[in-house]
C-alpha positions in Angstrom: 0.0 0.0 0.0 1.3 3.5 -0.9 1.9 6.0 1.9 -1.1 8.3 1.2 -3.5 5.4 1.1 -1.9 4.1 4.3 -2.3 7.5 6.0 -6.0 7.8 5.1 -6.6 4.3 6.5 -4.6 5.0 9.7 -6.5 8.3 10.3 -9.9 6.5 10.4 -11.7 9.5 8.9 -15.3 10.2 8.4 -16.1 12.8 5.8 -19.4 14.7 6.0 -20.7 17.1 3.3 -22.6 19.7 5.4 -23.7 22.3 2.9 -23.9 23.2 -0.7 -23.6 27.0 -1.0 -25.2 28.7 -4.0 -24.4 32.3 -3.2 -25.2 35.5 -5.0 -22.9 38.6 -5.1 -22.3 40.8 -2.1 -22.9 37.9 0.3 -21.3 37.1 3.6 -21.5 33.7 5.3 -19.9 33.1 8.7 -18.7 29.5 9.3 -18.5 28.7 13.1 -15.6 26.7 14.6 -15.6 22.9 14.5 -15.3 21.0 17.7 -12.2 18.9 18.7 -11.4 16.2 16.2 -13.0 17.9 13.3 -11.5 19.9 10.3 -13.4 22.1 7.8 -13.0 21.7 4.1 -14.4 23.7 1.1 -14.5 22.7 -2.6 -15.2 25.6 -5.0 -16.8 24.3 -8.2 -17.9 27.5 -9.9 -17.3 31.3 -9.5 -14.9 33.1 -7.2 -15.0 34.0 -3.5 -12.8 34.9 -0.6 -12.2 32.9 2.5 -11.4 35.3 5.4 -9.5 34.2 8.5 -8.4 36.5 11.4 -5.0 36.9 9.9 -5.4 36.4 6.1 -7.6 36.3 3.1 -7.6 33.5 0.6 -8.9 34.1 -2.9 -10.6 31.0 -4.3 -11.1 30.1 -7.9 -12.9 27.1 -9.5 -11.0 23.9 -8.7 -9.6 25.1 -5.4 -9.8 23.0 -2.3 -9.2 24.5 1.2 -8.6 22.4 4.3 -8.7 24.0 7.8 -7.2 21.2 9.9 -7.9 23.0 13.3 -11.5 23.7 12.4 -10.9 27.4 12.6 -13.9 29.8 12.3 -13.9 31.9 9.1 -16.0 33.8 6.7 -16.9 33.2 3.1 -17.5 36.4 1.0 -18.6 37.0 -2.5 -17.9 40.2 -4.4 -20.7 42.4 -5.7 -22.2 45.9 -5.6 -24.7 47.0 -3.0 -25.3 46.3 0.6 -23.9 43.0 1.9 -26.5 40.3 2.5 -26.8 37.2 4.6 -27.9 33.7 3.7 -30.9 31.4 4.1 -30.4 27.7 4.9 -32.8 25.0 3.6 -32.3 21.5 5.2 -32.1 18.5 2.9 -31.8 14.8 3.1 -28.0 14.5 3.0 -27.0 18.1 3.5 -28.3 21.7 3.7 -28.5 24.2 0.8 -27.4 27.7 1.5 -28.5 30.6 -0.7 -28.2 34.3 -0.5 -31.3 36.3 0.5 -31.6 37.7 -3.0 -30.0 37.5 -6.4 -28.8 34.7 -8.7 -26.0 32.5 -7.5 -22.4 33.4 -8.6 -20.6 30.5 -6.8 -21.2 26.8 -6.2 -19.3 25.8 -3.1 -19.4 22.5 -1.2 -18.6 22.9 2.6 -18.0 19.9 4.9 -15.8 18.5 7.6 -13.6 15.5 8.4 -14.0 13.8 11.8 -11.1 11.9 13.2 -10.1 10.2 16.4 -7.5 11.4 19.0 -4.8 9.1 17.7 -3.5 8.8 14.1 -6.1 11.1 12.7 -5.3 13.9 15.1 -1.6 13.5 14.5 -2.1 13.7 10.7 -4.2 16.8 10.8 -1.9 18.6 13.3 1.0 18.0 11.0 -0.6 19.7 8.0 -0.4 23.4 7.2 -3.3 25.4 8.4 -4.9 26.6 6.2 -4.0 24.2 3.4 -5.1 25.4 -0.1 -4.6 23.2 -3.2 -5.5 24.3 -6.7 -6.6 21.8 -9.2 -7.4 24.4 -11.8 -4.3 23.7 -13.9 -4.6 21.5 -16.9 -3.4 17.9 -16.5 -4.5 14.6 -15.0 -5.0 16.0 -11.5 -7.4 18.6 -12.9 -9.3 16.0 -14.9 -9.7 13.7 -11.9 -11.1 16.5 -9.7 -13.3 17.7 -12.6 -14.9 14.2 -12.8 -15.1 14.0 -9.0 -16.8 17.4 -8.8 -19.3 16.4 -11.5 -20.3 13.3 -9.6 -20.6 15.3 -6.4 -22.8 17.9 -8.1 -25.0 15.2 -9.6 -25.4 13.5 -6.3 -26.1 16.9 -4.6 -28.9 17.5 -7.2 -30.5 14.1 -6.7 -30.1 14.0 -2.8 -31.7 10.6 -2.7 -31.0 7.2 -1.1 -27.3 6.6 -0.7 -26.4 10.2 -1.4 -24.8 10.8 2.0 -22.7 7.6 1.8 -21.6 8.4 -1.8 -20.6 12.0 -1.0 -18.7 10.9 2.1 -16.7 8.4 0.0 -16.0 11.1 -2.6 -14.8 13.6 0.0 -12.4 11.0 1.4 -11.1 10.5 -2.2 -10.7 14.3 -2.5 -8.6 14.3 0.7 -6.3 11.7 -0.7 -5.9 13.8 -3.9 -5.0 16.8 -1.7 -2.5 14.9 0.4 -0.6 13.7 -2.6 -0.2 17.0 -4.4 3.4 18.3 -4.3 4.6 21.7 -3.1 6.2 22.4 -6.5 3.0 22.1 -8.6 -0.4 22.5 -7.0 0.0 23.3 -3.3 1.3 26.6 -1.8 2.9 24.9 1.2 5.2 21.8 1.4 3.3 18.7 2.4 5.2 15.9 4.0 2.6 13.5 2.6 3.4 14.7 -1.0 7.1 14.7 -1.6 7.6 15.6 -5.3 11.0 13.9 -5.4 10.4 10.3 -6.5 13.5 9.1 -4.5 12.1 10.7 -1.3 8.7 9.2 -2.0 10.2 5.7 -2.3 11.9 6.1 1.0 8.7 7.3 2.7 6.9 4.2 1.3 9.7 2.0 2.7 9.3 3.4 6.2 5.5 3.0 6.0 6.0 -0.7 5.2 8.2 -1.3 8.2 8.1 1.6 10.7 9.6 -0.5 13.5 12.9 -1.1 11.6 16.1 0.6 12.4 16.2 3.6 10.1 19.4 5.6 10.6 19.9 8.4 8.1 22.7 6.6 6.4 20.3 3.7 5.6 17.6 6.1 4.3 20.1 8.0 2.2 21.4 4.8 0.7 17.8 3.8 -0.2 17.4 7.1 -2.0 20.8 6.7 -3.7 22.0 10.0 -2.2 24.8 11.1 0.1 23.8 11.7 3.7 24.0 15.5 3.4 22.2 15.5 0.1 19.4 13.3 1.5 18.8 15.5 4.5 18.6 18.6 2.3 16.3 17.0 -0.2 14.1 15.4 2.4 13.5 18.7 4.2 12.9 20.6 1.0 10.5 18.0 -0.3 8.5 17.4 2.8 8.8 20.5 4.9 9.9 18.5 8.0 13.0 16.8 9.3 13.8 13.1 8.9 13.5 12.6 12.7 10.0 14.3 12.9 8.8 12.2 10.0 9.9 8.9 11.6 8.3 9.9 14.8 5.0 10.7 13.1 4.8 7.4 11.3 5.8 5.4 14.3 3.3 7.0 16.6 0.5 6.9 14.1 1.1 3.2 13.7 1.3 2.8 17.4 -2.1 4.4 17.8 -3.6 1.9 15.4 -2.0 -1.0 17.3 -3.3 0.2 20.6 -6.8 0.5 19.1 -6.9 -2.8 17.1 -4.8 -5.3 19.0 -4.3 -6.6 22.5 -0.5 -6.1 22.4 1.0 -4.8 25.7 2.3 -1.2 25.6 5.8 -2.6 25.7 5.1 -4.8 22.7 3.6 -1.9 20.8 6.7 0.2 21.6 8.9 -2.5 20.2 6.7 -3.0 17.1 7.2 0.7 16.1 10.9 0.9 16.8 11.3 2.1 20.4 13.8 0.3 22.6 12.2 1.2 25.9 8.6 1.5 27.0 9.3 4.7 28.9 10.7 6.5 25.8 7.8 5.4 23.8 5.3 6.5 26.4 6.9 10.0 26.6 6.8 10.4 22.9 3.2 9.2 22.6 2.1 11.5 25.4 3.8 14.5 23.7 2.0 13.7 20.5 -1.5 12.9 21.8 -1.7 14.4 25.3 -2.3 10.9 26.7 -0.3 8.0 27.9 -0.6 4.8 25.7 -2.5 3.0 28.5 -4.9 5.9 29.0 -5.4 6.3 25.3 -6.4 2.6 25.0 -8.8 2.9 28.0 -10.5 5.9 26.6 -11.1 4.1 23.3 -12.6 1.2 25.1 -15.0 3.5 27.0 -16.2 5.2 23.8 -16.6 2.0 21.8 
């Protein structure tokens, strides 16, 4: 299994399409914060709008996807003359439809959220840039894939019949996988450790995913990438936006969270499985990443099951 597919599986995500926004000009829509373990996403199909955060504005064009991993509150604004207007929400079977109080729509925007647990999912979303904007508006295979995905999403949204919620959820998970694999050099504004554009670095990442508990000194990783040690360190940081050590820790602890959730292995055995030589060192690292000891993490999962 490739690393992005592995990540999506580890994260145990649930994608929910909350709203389809068909907004006219001069409209303002406030989006409240998501709770813990949830991340906003937006997919703009048609038109142009602005996503406003407390410290920045992001201009969105058709084919843009924005992910807000911390569930930060924000505002969607459309340009237009006259006094700004609010929106009206109409509930539907699978999602709500949001329209401006007056005027014909100038944008078609899907708004939803990803829900994830306190383990691997939380670690993944904390490691992503916030906000993360990826543009699929360029020509090429990525654009065609998203164009087809968007067409199916729109068709399902129009039908809003039996199975629509399940289909849209699966499509939104597919969309996240497309976002996670886009490289910094082409479609994303910020380096993604999930989307190294150097094929040699990607091959090394896949190797680590296949056996996170192995001994992975930098010399071995550099050899797998057919680079010198110094060149590998430089290329890895440039391609992923993180250090080799941080990457190894992410993968090992995300794998550990899955083992704690799905197996009856002792904490010491889980530590050994993911490459820690001592249970205490593993417990310290796991607590720093999740805010919980491995034993408490497992107990909490059992109580919520």
